[in-house]
C-alpha positions as CSV (number, residue, x, y, z in Angstrom):
1,M,94.6,102.4,118.1
2,E,91.3,100.6,118.6
3,F,88.4,101.1,116.1
4,S,84.7,100.5,116.1
5,I,81.6,101.3,114.0
6,K,78.6,103.1,115.4
7,N,75.6,105.1,114.3
8,G,74.5,108.0,116.5
9,N,73.9,111.7,116.8
10,P,77.1,113.8,116.9
11,E,75.9,116.1,119.6
12,K,75.2,113.2,122.0
13,Q,78.5,111.4,121.8
14,R,80.1,111.2,125.2
15,S,83.7,111.2,124.0
16,D,86.8,113.2,124.5
17,A,86.3,114.7,121.0
18,V,84.0,114.5,118.0
19,I,85.3,115.2,114.5
20,V,83.2,116.9,111.9
21,G,83.9,118.5,108.5
22,V,83.6,122.1,107.1
23,F,83.8,122.9,103.4
24,E,85.2,126.1,102.1
25,S,83.0,129.2,102.4
26,R,82.3,127.8,105.9
27,K,79.7,125.3,104.7
28,L,79.0,122.7,107.3
29,S,78.8,118.9,106.8
30,A,75.7,117.2,107.9
31,A,77.2,116.2,111.3
32,A,78.5,119.7,111.8
33,V,75.0,121.1,111.1
34,A,73.6,118.8,113.8
35,I,76.1,120.0,116.3
36,D,75.5,123.7,115.3
37,L,71.7,123.3,115.8
38,A,72.2,121.7,119.2
39,A,74.7,124.5,120.2
40,E,72.2,127.1,119.0
41,G,74.5,128.5,116.2
42,Y,77.8,128.3,118.2
43,I,79.7,126.7,115.4
44,T,78.4,129.2,112.8
45,A,79.4,132.1,115.1
46,V,82.9,130.7,115.5
47,L,83.4,130.3,111.8
48,R,82.0,133.8,111.1
49,S,84.8,135.2,113.3
50,G,87.3,133.9,110.6
51,D,89.1,131.3,112.6
52,L,88.4,128.6,110.0
53,E,87.6,129.0,106.4
54,G,87.3,125.3,105.5
55,K,90.6,125.1,103.6
56,L,91.5,121.5,102.9
57,G,93.5,120.0,105.8
58,S,93.0,123.0,108.2
59,S,91.6,122.3,111.7
60,L,90.2,124.0,114.7
61,V,89.6,122.4,118.1
62,L,86.7,123.9,120.2
63,H,86.3,123.1,123.9
64,S,83.0,123.0,125.9
65,V,80.6,123.6,123.0
66,P,77.2,124.3,124.5
67,N,74.7,121.4,124.6
68,V,77.3,119.0,123.1
69,A,78.2,115.9,125.2
70,A,81.8,115.6,123.8
71,T,84.5,117.5,125.6
72,R,85.9,118.9,122.3
73,V,84.5,119.5,118.8
74,V,87.2,119.2,116.1
75,L,86.4,121.1,112.8
76,I,88.3,119.8,109.8
77,G,88.6,121.7,106.6
78,L,87.4,119.8,103.6
79,G,88.2,122.2,100.8
80,K,85.7,123.0,97.9
81,E,82.7,120.7,98.1
82,R,82.6,120.1,94.3
83,E,86.3,119.1,94.5
84,F,85.9,116.7,97.5
85,K,87.1,113.4,96.1
86,E,89.2,110.4,97.3
87,R,92.4,112.4,97.6
88,E,90.8,115.2,99.5
89,Y,89.0,112.7,101.8
90,R,92.4,111.1,102.7
91,Q,93.9,114.5,103.4
92,A,91.0,115.4,105.7
93,V,91.3,112.2,107.6
94,R,95.1,112.6,108.1
95,A,94.5,116.2,109.2
96,S,92.0,115.0,111.8
97,V,94.4,112.6,113.4
98,R,97.2,115.2,113.3
99,A,94.9,117.8,115.0
100,L,94.6,115.5,118.1
101,A,98.1,114.1,118.1
102,S,99.3,116.1,121.0
103,S,96.0,116.4,122.9
104,A,94.6,114.4,125.8
105,A,91.7,113.3,123.7
106,A,92.0,109.5,123.8
107,N,88.4,108.4,123.0
108,V,87.3,110.0,119.8
109,T,84.3,109.8,117.5
110,T,84.7,110.8,113.8
111,Y,82.0,111.6,111.3
112,L,84.3,112.0,108.3
113,A,83.3,108.6,106.9
114,D,79.7,109.9,106.7
115,I,80.7,112.6,104.2
116,P,79.9,111.5,100.6
117,V,82.9,110.7,98.3
118,K,81.8,110.3,94.7
119,K,82.1,106.7,93.4
120,Y,83.1,105.3,96.8
121,D,80.9,103.5,99.4
122,A,81.1,103.3,103.2
123,A,83.4,100.2,103.1
124,W,86.0,102.1,101.1
125,K,85.8,105.2,103.2
126,V,86.1,103.2,106.5
127,A,89.0,101.1,105.1
128,Q,90.8,104.2,104.0
129,L,90.2,106.0,107.3
130,V,91.6,103.1,109.3
131,E,94.7,102.8,107.0
132,I,95.4,106.5,107.2
133,A,94.9,106.7,111.0
134,Q,97.3,103.9,111.6
135,D,99.8,105.3,109.1
136,S,99.6,108.7,110.7
137,T,100.5,107.3,114.1
138,Y,103.1,104.8,113.0
139,R,106.5,105.1,114.8
140,F,109.6,103.0,114.6
141,D,111.6,102.7,117.7
142,A,112.7,99.0,117.7
143,T,116.4,99.8,117.7
144,K,116.3,102.7,120.2
145,G,117.3,102.4,123.8
146,K,114.7,102.2,126.5
147,D,115.0,105.8,127.5
148,N,114.2,106.9,123.9
149,K,111.3,104.5,123.2
150,I,108.3,106.4,122.0
151,K,105.8,106.9,124.8
152,D,102.3,107.2,123.4
153,T,100.7,109.2,126.2
154,K,98.9,111.6,123.9
155,G,96.7,111.3,120.8
156,I,93.8,109.0,119.9
157,K,93.6,105.6,121.5
158,K,90.1,104.6,120.6
159,L,88.4,105.8,117.4
160,V,84.7,105.3,116.9
161,I,83.7,105.7,113.2
162,S,80.1,106.9,112.8
163,V,78.2,106.0,109.6
164,A,74.5,106.0,108.5
165,K,72.5,103.1,109.9
166,S,72.1,101.7,106.5
167,D,75.8,101.6,106.0
168,V,76.8,99.8,109.2
169,K,77.3,96.4,107.5
170,K,79.4,97.8,104.7
171,A,81.4,99.8,107.2
172,E,82.2,96.7,109.3
173,D,83.5,95.0,106.2
174,G,85.6,98.0,105.5
175,L,86.9,98.0,109.0
176,K,88.1,94.5,108.7
177,Q,89.8,95.2,105.4
178,G,91.3,98.4,106.7
179,L,92.7,96.8,109.8
180,A,94.3,94.0,107.7
181,L,95.8,96.4,105.2
182,A,97.1,98.7,108.0
183,S,98.7,95.6,109.6
184,G,100.4,94.6,106.4
185,I,101.7,98.1,105.7
186,S,103.1,98.4,109.2
187,F,104.8,95.1,108.9
188,T,106.3,96.2,105.6
189,K,107.5,99.4,107.1
190,D,109.0,97.6,110.1
191,L,111.0,95.3,107.9
192,G,112.2,98.1,105.7
193,N,113.2,100.4,108.6
194,L,115.1,97.8,110.5
195,A,118.9,98.1,110.4
196,P,120.7,95.8,107.9
197,N,122.7,94.1,110.7
198,Y,119.4,93.0,112.2
199,C,117.4,92.5,109.0
200,T,119.5,89.8,107.3
201,P,118.3,87.1,104.9
202,T,118.2,84.7,107.9
203,Y,116.0,87.2,109.8
204,L,113.6,87.4,106.9
205,A,113.4,83.6,106.7
206,D,112.6,83.6,110.4
207,Q,110.0,86.2,110.0
208,A,108.4,84.1,107.2
209,K,108.2,81.1,109.5
210,A,106.7,83.1,112.3
211,L,104.1,84.6,109.8
212,G,103.3,81.1,108.7
213,K,102.6,79.9,112.3
214,T,100.5,82.9,113.3
215,H,98.5,83.2,110.0
216,G,98.2,79.6,108.8
217,L,100.5,80.1,105.8
218,Q,102.7,77.3,104.3
219,V,106.3,78.4,104.4
220,E,109.4,76.8,102.8
221,V,113.0,78.2,103.0
222,L,115.5,77.0,100.4
223,E,119.1,77.1,101.4
224,R,122.3,77.6,99.3
225,A,122.6,73.9,98.7
226,D,119.0,73.7,97.4
227,M,119.7,76.6,95.1
228,E,122.8,75.0,93.8
229,K,120.8,71.9,92.9
230,L,118.3,74.1,91.0
231,G,121.1,75.7,89.1
232,M,120.4,79.3,90.4
233,G,123.9,80.5,89.3
234,S,122.7,84.1,88.8
235,F,121.2,84.5,92.3
236,L,124.1,82.7,94.0
237,G,126.6,84.8,92.1
238,V,125.3,87.9,93.9
239,A,125.2,86.1,97.2
240,Q,128.8,84.8,97.0
241,G,130.3,88.1,98.1
242,S,128.7,88.0,101.6
243,V,129.2,85.9,104.7
244,E,125.4,86.1,105.2
245,P,123.8,82.9,103.7
246,P,121.2,83.5,100.9
247,K,117.7,82.3,101.3
248,L,114.8,81.6,98.9
249,I,111.6,82.1,100.9
250,V,108.3,80.6,99.6
251,I,105.1,81.6,101.4
252,Q,101.8,80.1,100.3
253,H,98.3,81.4,101.0
254,K,95.9,78.6,99.9
255,K,92.4,79.9,100.4
256,G,91.2,79.6,96.8
257,K,89.7,76.5,95.1
258,K,92.1,73.5,94.9
259,N,92.4,73.7,91.1
260,Q,92.7,77.5,91.0
261,K,96.0,78.7,89.5
262,P,97.9,80.9,92.0
263,V,98.9,84.5,91.7
264,V,102.7,84.7,92.4
265,L,104.3,87.7,94.0
266,V,108.1,87.9,93.7
267,G,109.9,90.4,95.9
268,K,113.5,91.6,95.6
269,G,115.2,91.0,99.0
270,I,118.7,92.6,98.9
271,T,119.0,93.3,102.6
272,F,121.9,95.6,102.0
273,D,123.3,96.8,98.6
274,T,126.9,98.2,98.6
275,G,126.9,97.9,94.8
276,G,129.5,95.1,95.1
277,I,132.7,95.6,93.2
278,S,130.9,98.4,91.3
279,L,130.8,100.2,94.7
280,K,128.2,102.9,95.3
281,P,129.1,106.4,96.5
282,G,129.3,106.7,100.3
283,A,126.7,109.4,100.6
284,E,123.3,108.0,101.5
285,M,124.5,104.5,101.2
286,D,122.7,103.7,104.5
287,E,119.5,103.9,102.6
288,M,120.4,100.8,100.7
289,K,118.9,98.9,103.7
290,Y,115.7,99.7,101.8
291,D,116.8,97.5,98.8
292,M,114.7,94.7,100.3
293,C,111.4,96.7,100.2
294,G,110.1,94.6,97.4
295,A,110.5,91.6,99.6
296,A,109.0,93.6,102.5
297,S,105.9,94.4,100.4
298,V,105.4,90.8,99.6
299,F,105.5,90.0,103.4
300,G,103.0,92.8,104.1
301,T,100.7,91.8,101.4
302,M,100.7,88.1,102.5
303,K,99.9,89.3,106.0
304,A,97.1,91.5,104.9
305,I,95.3,88.9,102.7
306,A,95.8,86.2,105.4
307,E,94.0,88.5,108.0
308,M,91.3,89.2,105.4
309,E,91.0,85.4,104.8
310,L,91.0,86.3,101.1
311,P,89.6,83.4,99.0
312,L,92.5,83.2,96.6
313,N,95.6,81.1,96.0
314,V,98.6,83.4,96.4
315,I,102.3,82.5,96.6
316,G,105.1,84.9,97.7
317,I,108.6,84.1,96.5
318,I,111.4,86.1,98.1
319,P,115.0,85.7,96.9
320,T,117.2,87.4,99.6
321,C,120.9,88.0,100.1
322,E,123.4,90.9,100.5
323,N,125.4,92.5,97.7
324,M,128.9,92.9,99.2
325,P,132.4,93.6,97.8
326,D,134.6,91.0,99.4
327,G,137.4,88.9,97.8
328,N,134.9,86.3,96.6
329,A,132.4,88.8,95.0
330,I,131.5,88.7,91.4
331,K,133.4,91.1,89.1
332,P,132.5,93.1,86.1
333,G,133.1,90.8,83.2
334,D,132.1,87.6,85.0
335,I,129.6,85.3,83.3
336,L,126.8,83.7,85.3
337,T,124.5,80.9,84.3
338,S,120.9,81.4,85.4
339,M,118.4,78.7,86.4
340,S,116.9,79.1,82.9
341,G,120.1,78.2,81.3
342,Q,120.7,81.6,79.8
343,T,124.2,83.0,80.5
344,I,124.6,86.6,81.8
345,E,127.6,88.9,81.4
346,V,127.9,91.0,84.5
347,L,128.9,94.5,83.3
348,N,128.0,96.2,86.6
349,T,127.7,94.4,89.9
350,D,125.3,97.1,91.1
351,A,122.7,95.8,88.7
352,E,122.3,92.9,91.1
353,G,118.5,93.0,91.7
354,R,117.7,91.6,88.3
355,L,120.3,88.8,88.8
356,I,118.5,87.4,91.9
357,L,115.0,88.1,90.4
358,C,115.6,86.2,87.2
359,D,116.2,82.9,89.0
360,A,113.2,83.5,91.2
361,L,111.1,84.2,88.2
362,T,112.2,81.0,86.6
363,Y,111.4,79.2,89.8
364,A,107.9,80.6,89.7
365,E,107.2,78.5,86.6
366,K,106.8,75.4,88.8
367,F,103.6,76.7,90.3
368,D,101.9,77.1,86.9
369,P,100.8,80.6,87.9
370,A,97.8,82.6,86.7
371,A,100.0,85.7,86.8
372,V,103.3,86.7,88.3
373,V,104.1,90.2,89.6
374,D,107.6,91.1,90.7
375,I,108.2,94.0,93.0
376,A,111.7,95.6,93.2
377,T,113.6,98.7,94.1
378,L,115.3,98.1,90.8
379,T,116.6,101.3,89.2
380,G,117.5,104.9,90.0
381,A,116.4,105.6,86.4
382,C,112.8,105.0,87.4
383,V,113.1,107.7,90.0
384,I,114.3,110.1,87.4
385,A,111.4,109.1,85.1
386,L,108.6,109.2,87.6
387,G,109.8,110.8,90.7
388,H,108.4,109.6,94.0
389,H,104.7,109.7,93.2
390,A,104.1,106.7,91.0
391,S,105.7,103.2,90.7
392,G,106.9,102.1,87.3
393,L,104.8,99.3,85.7
394,F,106.0,97.0,82.9
395,S,104.1,94.0,81.6
396,N,103.9,91.4,78.9
397,K,100.1,91.3,79.2
398,D,98.0,94.5,78.8
399,G,95.1,93.0,80.7
400,L,97.3,92.3,83.7
401,A,98.8,95.8,83.5
402,K,95.3,97.3,83.5
403,E,94.3,95.3,86.6
404,L,97.3,96.7,88.4
405,L,96.8,100.2,87.2
406,D,93.1,100.2,88.2
407,A,94.0,98.7,91.6
408,G,96.6,101.5,92.1
409,E,94.0,104.1,91.3
410,A,91.4,102.6,93.7
411,A,94.0,102.3,96.5
412,L,95.6,105.7,95.8
413,D,98.9,103.9,95.4
414,R,99.4,104.6,91.8
415,A,101.6,103.1,89.1
416,W,102.4,104.3,85.6
417,Q,102.8,101.9,82.7
418,M,106.1,102.2,80.9
419,P,107.0,100.7,77.4
420,L,108.4,97.2,77.1
421,W,109.0,97.3,73.4
422,D,111.4,94.9,71.6
423,D,113.3,98.0,70.3
424,Y,115.0,98.2,73.7
425,Q,116.1,94.6,73.8
426,S,119.2,95.0,71.6
427,Q,120.7,97.3,74.3
428,L,121.3,94.1,76.3
429,D,123.3,92.3,73.6
430,S,126.6,90.8,74.8
431,N,129.6,89.6,72.8
432,F,130.3,86.9,75.4
433,A,127.0,85.7,76.9
434,D,123.4,85.4,76.0
435,I,122.5,88.7,77.7
436,A,124.3,91.6,79.5
437,N,123.0,92.7,82.9
438,I,122.8,96.4,81.9
439,G,121.9,98.2,78.8
440,G,123.5,101.6,79.3
441,R,122.2,104.8,80.8
442,A,119.5,105.5,78.2
443,G,116.1,104.0,79.3
444,G,117.7,102.3,82.3
445,S,114.4,101.3,83.9
446,I,113.1,99.9,80.6
447,T,116.2,97.8,79.8
448,A,116.1,96.4,83.4
449,A,112.5,95.3,82.8
450,C,113.5,94.0,79.3
451,F,116.2,91.9,81.1
452,L,113.5,90.4,83.4
453,S,111.2,89.8,80.5
454,R,113.7,87.2,79.1
455,F,112.8,85.0,82.0
456,T,109.0,85.4,82.0
457,K,107.9,84.1,78.6
458,K,105.9,81.2,80.0
459,Y,103.3,83.2,81.9
460,D,101.5,86.6,82.3
461,W,103.9,88.8,84.1
462,A,104.2,92.4,85.4
463,H,107.1,94.2,87.0
464,L,106.7,97.0,89.6
465,D,109.8,99.3,89.9
466,I,109.3,100.9,93.4
467,A,112.7,102.6,93.7
468,G,111.0,106.0,93.9
469,T,108.1,105.0,96.1
470,A,109.3,102.4,98.7
471,W,110.9,104.9,101.1
472,K,111.4,108.6,101.8
473,S,114.7,110.4,102.4
474,G,115.5,113.5,104.4
475,K,114.0,114.4,107.7
476,D,111.0,112.1,107.1
477,K,113.3,109.1,106.2
478,G,111.5,105.9,106.5
479,A,109.7,103.1,104.6
480,T,106.4,104.0,103.1
481,G,104.8,100.6,103.0
482,R,104.1,100.9,99.2
483,P,103.0,99.1,97.1
484,V,101.1,97.0,99.7
485,P,97.8,98.9,99.1
486,L,98.1,98.4,95.3
487,L,98.9,94.7,95.6
488,T,96.2,94.0,98.2
489,E,93.6,95.8,96.1
490,F,94.7,93.9,93.0
491,L,94.3,90.6,94.9
492,I,90.9,91.6,96.4
493,K,89.6,92.3,92.9
494,R,91.0,89.0,91.6
495,A,89.3,87.1,94.4
496,A,86.0,88.9,93.6
497,K,86.1,87.5,90.1
């Protein structure tokens, strides 16, 4: 989909469709009023017939409206005017794209970004509109045969976003940001949705190198021998059960001042998780291809900030391997020695994400980071606690936690802070090692975060558990691209400081 910014009268737009809003009680938005005046009350008469009440997300497509240049006028329900906020705005935008998804309207002008949303400016509205429009039309067919490839013969191809003349500059800034964010989200989804026999650790390493070439990022890939020299016994312990070689991918975006400490993003990259010797149940195990969505979100975020040319130093670290149950795999009861020197008793091989992350978090120390955020599909317990709406957030620094929470609210990609109290640490006690890799069923997402906290004492750190938000199951099965919006907003605000 192509996007552009314009200022102009809605009734004069020579496009296949023009999109305007209608609040409940059939109250017209400013653009809808302009069309109604030009059409001599035609819109009002249609609404009076009861075909559209203005309920949020409803739509009505009108053809050949008198004295209007566009072929179609699309009315989108906005809900109650006093309740029209950021969430309602996003729903209205999504409904507008959906309303034309199966139509022949290819060139479309929308006036939804001209509707006031309390506390948000034109840049935010345009960025959100672009992100949602791209998300609404996202399809994955990379592994389908040529006869089943998705043929985009219908729906919007070019979308003109109309704003007030005074908002054009802000809108153009928002367009650039929205396009970059949408690009990063799509990249994250593509990686997550790709089959695990395609999306291997080596594939991710190749994707990182390609990203570096196209976006001017510095990329380094550490191999097994490099990790052995560093003493990454925990990470390599997980990897030893697979024939696929592990990789430690480092991606650097160096657009900040030379002496500026970097923000480090660490993404869990288990490209397939069988559970290892502690084998998972067979039902829905195919979804364990999504166990690398933390890594995918780092890829997507790095792509987005590179396209934005964000003036900040950011480093992505991605430990990636498979967790398989072959004859060389680690066993419950094994003791691993991490890069930090701490020994770990493996009580459950299905708690492997923390075993690869802990060495990556220790490796992050070498960059003297301003802050480190790890992102991982870490625990089913987090899904039980928070469902699929919010990501779990844990941090050793309240200020960093607040930055991430605020970014999530602004991006509508929310997280919820969970406790990281010392009271939980004793659940990880081991009779045979410095720490056990699980702490029992009670507070499972918290004890997982407590485990990681043992390796993050030298810097400000936050952990995002995205097990409930990284993908959807059922008929809408697929990666969501979260938390790329949250992470990108967090970095944008950091850069602004």
